[in-house]
C-alpha positions in Angstrom: 104.2 87.2 108.6 101.9 89.0 111.0 101.9 92.7 110.3 101.6 93.4 114.1 105.0 91.7 114.6 106.7 94.0 112.2 104.7 97.1 112.8 107.5 99.6 113.0 109.0 98.4 109.7 105.6 98.0 108.1 104.9 101.7 108.8 108.4 102.6 107.5 107.8 100.4 104.4 104.4 102.0 103.9 105.9 105.5 103.9 108.8 104.4 101.6 106.4 102.8 99.1 104.8 106.2 98.5 108.1 108.0 97.9 110.3 108.7 94.8 113.3 106.5 94.6 115.8 109.4 94.6 118.6 110.1 97.1 116.5 112.6 99.1 114.1 109.8 100.0 117.0 107.7 101.2 118.3 110.6 103.3 114.9 111.1 104.9 114.8 107.3 105.5 118.0 107.6 107.5 116.4 110.1 109.8 113.3 107.9 110.2 115.6 105.0 111.1 117.2 107.1 113.8 113.8 107.9 115.2 112.7 104.3 115.0 115.8 103.2 116.9 115.1 105.8 119.6 111.4 104.8 119.9 112.2 101.0 119.8 115.5 100.4 121.5 115.1 96.6 121.0 115.5 97.3 117.2 118.6 99.4 117.4 120.8 96.8 115.7 118.5 96.4 112.8 118.0 100.2 112.4 121.7 100.8 112.6 122.4 98.2 110.0 119.8 99.6 107.7 121.1 103.1 108.3 124.6 102.0 107.3 123.3 100.2 104.1 121.4 103.3 103.1 124.4 105.6 104.0 126.7 103.5 101.7 124.3 103.9 98.9 124.0 107.7 99.5 127.7 108.2 99.6 128.2 106.2 96.4 125.9 108.6 94.4 125.9 111.8 96.4 128.2 113.7 94.0 127.5 111.5 90.9 124.5 111.0 88.6 122.1 108.3 89.9 121.0 106.1 86.9 117.2 105.6 87.0 117.5 101.8 86.7 119.9 101.7 89.7 117.6 103.9 91.8 114.6 101.8 91.0 116.5 98.6 91.8 117.8 99.9 95.1 114.4 101.2 96.0 112.8 97.8 95.3 115.5 95.9 97.2 115.0 98.1 100.3 111.2 97.7 100.1 111.6 93.9 100.0 114.0 93.9 102.9 111.7 96.0 105.1 108.8 93.6 104.3 110.8 90.6 105.4 111.6 92.0 108.9 109.7 90.4 111.8 110.3 92.1 115.1 108.6 89.2 117.0 110.6 86.4 115.5 112.7 84.2 117.7 116.3 85.4 118.2 117.8 82.9 115.7 115.5 84.2 113.0 116.3 87.8 113.9 120.0 87.1 113.7 119.4 85.5 110.3 117.6 88.7 109.2 120.6 90.8 110.4 123.1 88.5 108.6 121.0 88.7 105.4 120.8 92.5 105.6 124.5 92.7 106.3 125.1 91.4 102.8 122.7 93.8 101.1 124.3 96.3 98.7 121.6 98.6 97.3 123.6 99.7 94.2 124.2 96.2 92.8 
């Protein structure tokens, strides 16, 4: 995949890859996704979907202990998912990405 085609997500993934896999990182990511959606309106659906996935994860562990293995697994799943996004893909492929992401549960 050409990095230029997924630049907004490549930048987000680059930032995420240097962060700790704790809930605070996921909360900051939600804010970054909102900014990305505002700056790239054509990516609103993907950003909103990712925001919802991250929000579900945060809500699940917000008042509970977050096991290290779960945090690491969720973090790696999210990094992989961001790496697979191609903003310049044809609509059918983008829809496939949305459908794949819709099934992503970070805590599993």
